[in-house]
C-alpha positions as CSV (number, residue, x, y, z in Angstrom):
1,M,-14.9,4.9,34.8
2,K,-18.5,5.2,35.1
3,P,-20.7,4.2,32.1
4,D,-22.0,7.8,31.8
5,D,-18.5,9.4,31.8
6,T,-17.4,7.0,28.7
7,P,-17.5,10.1,25.8
8,T,-19.7,9.3,22.9
9,E,-18.6,9.0,19.0
10,K,-19.8,12.6,18.6
11,Q,-17.5,14.0,21.5
12,R,-14.5,12.1,20.4
13,D,-14.5,13.4,16.8
14,D,-15.2,17.2,18.1
15,A,-12.1,16.0,20.6
16,A,-10.1,15.4,17.7
17,L,-10.7,18.4,16.0
18,W,-10.3,20.5,18.7
19,L,-6.5,18.6,19.0
20,A,-5.8,19.4,15.6
21,R,-6.8,22.8,15.8
22,T,-4.3,23.9,19.5
23,S,-1.5,21.6,18.1
24,S,-0.9,23.8,14.6
25,G,-0.1,26.6,16.7
26,P,-1.8,29.3,19.3
27,L,-5.5,29.9,19.1
28,V,-7.1,33.6,18.4
29,P,-8.9,34.6,21.3
30,E,-12.5,34.0,19.8
31,T,-11.1,30.1,18.9
32,A,-9.6,30.0,22.4
33,E,-12.7,30.9,24.0
34,A,-15.2,28.7,21.8
35,F,-12.6,26.0,23.3
36,D,-13.0,26.4,27.0
37,I,-16.5,27.0,26.2
38,W,-16.8,23.1,24.5
39,L,-14.1,22.0,27.1
40,N,-16.5,23.1,30.4
41,A,-19.9,22.1,28.6
42,D,-19.7,18.3,29.4
43,R,-17.0,16.5,31.6
44,R,-16.6,13.5,28.7
45,H,-15.3,16.6,26.5
46,R,-12.5,16.9,28.8
47,R,-12.2,13.1,28.9
48,A,-12.1,12.4,25.2
49,Y,-9.5,15.5,24.8
50,D,-7.3,14.2,27.5
51,E,-7.4,10.6,26.5
52,L,-6.6,11.8,22.6
53,R,-4.1,14.0,23.9
54,I,-2.3,11.3,25.8
55,L,-3.0,8.9,23.0
56,Y,-0.9,10.6,20.4
57,A,1.5,12.0,22.8
58,R,2.3,8.2,23.8
59,L,2.6,7.2,19.7
60,E,5.1,10.1,19.1
61,A,8.1,8.0,20.6
62,P,7.6,4.9,19.0
63,A,7.1,6.4,15.9
64,H,10.4,8.0,15.8
65,R,11.8,4.4,16.9
66,A,10.1,2.8,14.0
67,D,11.9,5.4,11.3
68,A,14.9,3.6,12.0
69,I,14.2,0.2,11.3
70,A,11.3,0.8,8.2
71,P,14.5,0.2,5.6
72,L,14.6,-3.5,7.2
73,R,10.3,-3.6,7.4
74,R,10.5,-2.8,3.5
75,R,13.2,-5.3,2.5
76,L,11.3,-7.8,4.6
77,A,7.8,-7.0,3.7
78,T,7.3,-7.9,0.1
79,R,9.0,-11.3,0.4
80,L,6.9,-14.6,0.7
81,R,6.9,-15.8,4.7
82,P,8.8,-18.9,4.9
83,R,6.2,-21.6,5.8
84,G,7.9,-23.3,8.6
85,S,11.4,-22.1,8.4
86,W,13.1,-21.0,11.7
87,L,12.8,-17.4,10.5
88,F,8.8,-17.3,10.4
89,A,8.4,-16.7,14.0
90,P,11.0,-13.6,14.5
91,L,9.8,-11.8,11.5
92,V,6.2,-12.0,12.4
93,S,6.9,-11.0,16.0
94,A,8.9,-8.2,14.8
95,L,6.4,-7.2,12.0
96,A,3.7,-7.2,14.9
97,L,5.2,-5.4,17.1
98,L,6.0,-2.5,14.8
99,A,2.3,-2.4,13.8
100,I,1.5,-2.5,17.4
101,W,3.9,0.3,18.0
102,L,2.0,2.2,15.3
103,F,-1.3,1.8,16.5
104,D,-1.6,-0.3,12.8
105,P,-5.2,-1.3,12.5
106,A,-4.3,-3.9,10.3
107,V,-1.9,-5.9,12.9
108,I,-4.3,-8.9,12.9
109,Q,-4.3,-8.7,8.9
110,N,-0.6,-8.3,8.9
111,W,-0.4,-11.8,11.1
112,Q,-2.3,-13.4,8.6
113,A,-0.6,-12.5,5.6
114,D,2.1,-13.9,3.7
115,V,2.7,-11.0,1.5
116,V,2.8,-7.3,3.3
117,T,3.9,-4.3,1.6
118,S,5.1,-0.9,2.8
119,Q,4.3,2.7,1.7
120,Q,5.7,2.4,-1.8
121,F,3.3,3.1,-4.4
122,M,4.3,-0.4,-6.1
123,S,5.7,-3.4,-5.5
124,V,6.5,-6.6,-7.4
125,V,6.2,-10.3,-6.2
126,I,6.2,-13.4,-7.9
127,L,4.0,-16.1,-6.6
128,P,4.7,-19.3,-6.4
129,D,3.1,-20.1,-9.7
130,G,5.4,-18.0,-11.3
131,S,2.3,-15.5,-11.5
132,I,3.3,-11.6,-11.3
133,A,1.5,-9.8,-8.6
134,R,1.9,-6.0,-8.7
135,L,0.7,-4.6,-5.3
136,G,-0.3,-1.3,-4.2
137,A,0.7,0.5,-0.8
138,D,0.1,-0.8,2.2
139,T,-1.7,-4.5,0.8
140,A,-1.7,-7.3,2.3
141,L,-1.9,-11.1,0.7
142,S,-2.2,-14.7,2.2
143,L,-1.7,-17.3,-0.2
144,D,-2.4,-20.9,-0.8
145,F,-0.5,-22.4,-3.5
146,Q,-0.5,-26.2,-2.1
147,N,-1.8,-29.3,-2.8
148,G,-2.8,-28.1,-6.7
149,H,-4.6,-25.1,-5.5
150,R,-3.5,-21.4,-6.7
151,H,-5.5,-19.3,-4.4
152,V,-4.7,-15.6,-3.3
153,K,-6.6,-13.5,-0.6
154,L,-6.9,-10.0,-0.7
155,L,-6.6,-9.0,2.9
156,R,-6.7,-5.3,2.3
157,G,-5.0,-2.8,-0.7
158,E,-4.6,-3.4,-4.5
159,A,-3.1,-5.8,-6.5
160,Y,-2.3,-6.4,-10.4
161,F,-2.3,-9.9,-11.2
162,E,-0.5,-11.5,-14.4
163,V,-1.6,-15.3,-14.2
164,K,0.7,-17.5,-15.6
165,H,-1.0,-20.0,-17.5
166,G,-0.4,-23.7,-18.0
167,A,0.1,-24.4,-14.4
168,S,-2.4,-27.0,-12.7
169,G,-5.7,-25.4,-10.9
170,A,-7.4,-22.4,-11.2
171,F,-6.3,-19.3,-10.3
172,T,-8.7,-17.2,-8.1
173,V,-8.3,-14.2,-5.9
174,Q,-10.8,-13.7,-2.8
175,A,-11.4,-9.8,-1.2
176,N,-14.0,-9.1,1.2
177,G,-15.8,-13.0,0.5
178,D,-16.2,-11.8,-2.8
179,E,-14.3,-14.1,-5.7
180,I,-12.5,-13.4,-9.0
181,R,-11.8,-16.5,-11.1
182,D,-9.2,-16.4,-13.7
183,I,-10.2,-17.6,-17.0
184,G,-6.6,-15.7,-19.2
185,T,-6.3,-12.7,-18.2
186,K,-4.4,-9.8,-16.3
187,F,-6.7,-7.9,-14.0
188,D,-6.7,-5.2,-10.7
189,V,-9.0,-6.1,-7.5
190,N,-8.7,-3.1,-5.3
191,L,-10.0,-3.1,-1.8
192,V,-11.8,0.3,-1.0
193,R,-13.8,0.2,2.3
194,D,-17.0,-2.4,1.7
195,Q,-16.2,-2.4,-2.0
196,T,-14.4,-4.7,-4.3
197,E,-13.3,-3.0,-7.2
198,V,-12.5,-5.6,-10.3
199,F,-11.0,-4.7,-13.7
200,V,-9.7,-6.6,-16.2
201,A,-7.0,-5.2,-18.5
202,E,-6.4,-8.4,-20.9
203,G,-8.9,-11.4,-21.2
204,S,-11.6,-12.3,-19.2
205,V,-12.7,-13.2,-15.5
206,E,-16.0,-14.9,-13.2
207,V,-16.8,-12.3,-10.4
208,S,-19.0,-13.7,-7.4
209,G,-20.3,-11.2,-4.8
210,N,-20.6,-13.3,-1.1
211,V,-24.4,-12.4,-1.2
212,D,-26.6,-13.1,-4.3
213,D,-24.6,-13.9,-7.3
214,A,-26.0,-17.3,-8.5
215,D,-24.3,-17.0,-11.4
216,P,-20.7,-15.3,-11.8
217,T,-20.8,-11.9,-13.9
218,I,-17.7,-12.1,-16.8
219,L,-15.9,-9.3,-17.3
220,N,-13.9,-8.5,-20.5
221,R,-10.8,-6.6,-21.3
222,D,-11.5,-3.2,-20.6
223,E,-14.7,-3.6,-18.2
224,E,-14.7,-3.2,-14.5
225,I,-17.4,-4.3,-12.2
226,I,-17.3,-2.9,-8.0
227,I,-19.0,-5.4,-5.8
228,T,-20.5,-3.7,-2.4
229,R,-21.4,-5.5,0.4
230,G,-21.2,-8.8,-1.5
231,R,-23.6,-7.1,-4.3
232,S,-22.6,-7.0,-7.7
233,G,-22.9,-3.8,-9.6
234,K,-23.4,-3.0,-13.5
235,V,-20.4,-4.0,-15.5
236,R,-18.7,-0.8,-17.3
237,S,-16.3,0.1,-19.7
238,V,-13.1,2.1,-17.8
239,D,-10.1,3.6,-19.6
240,P,-7.3,1.8,-18.7
241,S,-5.3,4.6,-18.1
242,V,-7.5,5.4,-15.1
243,A,-7.9,2.2,-13.4
244,L,-4.4,1.6,-13.5
245,S,-3.1,4.9,-12.9
246,W,-1.9,4.3,-9.3
247,M,1.0,2.0,-10.8
248,A,2.3,5.2,-12.1
249,G,2.6,7.0,-9.1
250,R,-1.0,8.6,-9.5
251,L,-4.6,8.1,-8.5
252,V,-7.2,9.1,-11.1
253,V,-10.7,9.3,-9.8
254,Q,-14.2,10.3,-11.2
255,G,-17.1,10.9,-9.4
256,A,-15.4,9.5,-6.2
257,T,-16.7,10.4,-2.5
258,V,-13.9,12.2,-0.6
259,E,-14.3,9.7,1.8
260,D,-13.0,6.7,-0.8
261,V,-10.2,8.5,-2.1
262,V,-8.7,9.5,1.6
263,A,-9.3,6.0,1.9
264,I,-6.8,5.2,-1.0
265,L,-4.2,7.9,0.0
266,Q,-4.2,6.3,3.6
267,R,-2.2,3.6,2.1
268,H,0.7,6.2,1.3
269,K,0.8,8.0,4.7
270,R,2.0,7.3,7.9
271,G,-0.5,8.3,10.6
272,W,-4.5,8.6,10.9
273,I,-6.3,10.6,8.4
274,A,-10.1,11.3,9.6
275,V,-12.7,13.1,7.5
276,R,-15.8,14.5,9.3
277,G,-18.9,16.4,8.4
278,D,-20.3,16.9,5.3
279,A,-16.6,16.4,3.2
280,A,-16.8,12.7,3.5
281,T,-19.7,12.3,0.9
282,R,-18.8,15.1,-1.4
283,E,-17.7,14.0,-4.8
284,I,-14.3,14.8,-6.6
285,S,-12.7,14.3,-10.1
286,G,-9.0,14.6,-10.7
287,T,-5.6,13.7,-10.6
288,F,-4.0,13.3,-7.1
289,P,0.0,12.1,-6.6
290,L,0.5,9.4,-5.0
291,T,3.9,10.7,-3.9
292,D,2.9,13.6,-2.0
293,V,-0.2,13.1,-0.1
294,D,-0.1,15.8,1.6
295,A,-0.6,18.2,-1.6
296,S,-3.0,15.5,-2.2
297,L,-5.5,16.2,0.6
298,A,-4.8,20.3,0.1
299,T,-6.4,19.7,-3.1
300,I,-9.3,18.1,-2.5
301,A,-10.1,20.2,0.7
302,S,-9.7,22.7,-1.8
303,A,-12.1,21.2,-3.9
304,V,-14.8,20.7,-1.8
305,Q,-14.0,24.2,0.6
306,G,-13.3,21.9,3.4
307,T,-10.3,22.8,6.0
308,L,-7.2,20.6,6.2
309,V,-5.8,20.6,9.7
310,H,-1.8,18.5,10.2
311,A,-2.4,18.4,14.2
312,S,0.8,16.3,14.1
313,P,2.7,13.6,12.1
314,L,0.2,10.9,13.3
315,L,-2.6,12.9,12.6
316,T,-4.3,14.7,9.8
317,V,-8.0,16.0,9.9
318,L,-10.4,16.8,6.7
319,Y,-13.6,18.8,7.9
């Protein structure tokens, strides 16, 4: 392909929208005419559309095959990886192959993880020191509990920790390079795009951003802090029923951007949810069920006066 034949990101985004429209049923004459005009306006438009159409056609078959072994994945995913055992290689290979089949962008994280959850809204894992981790959907943890360490790395997703005390070594969680150190508590850590959200339900934690936090910030009960690109924001009081609503199968947000809300809903839905245009930065408040992502997306689209199109089981577009 010549360099000037490569579609731009904008052209690929437009192609995704047109694919969503054309996959939803016959176009009305006016829309069909507009599609033809767009398609023929630039050779890169047709290339972008064809590439995307072929991509999703290829994804359909492996996705159906993956459904058949999904129960096995759910049973295996929430168990700790047995380091050094004969099961390690085939287990990792199977999970990696499944991720590749689904074009999972988190495939590398899954290779690095000791614990990976499915799309259930909560899974419970007992950590090697006896602490409890309640994990949200599509969450990945890497563990280091050797040589007196109690270190957890949250690679993606959300986790609520109930730390067992009396064990040797400080209990720390790293997320996005930011560090949360337990000093007697139950706390929640949520990764949303470039932000690390930390909420304390009981006790206290020390929180340090990875950029300019010379001194850690102390969070106490019912307090939350958001670290954006390594820089800590202000400590604020938050109702625990809001901060921990995900454990009850719902998402409660107040003044959150559509882009951030969709990023959380994405964990509970197979395929890709694309948010385009002004809809991404609109702010919304409300309660959205995690057990019915399509209904939540429909509510969001209505709230921001946007359009929601289900192009296929693997592509939903909100714009």
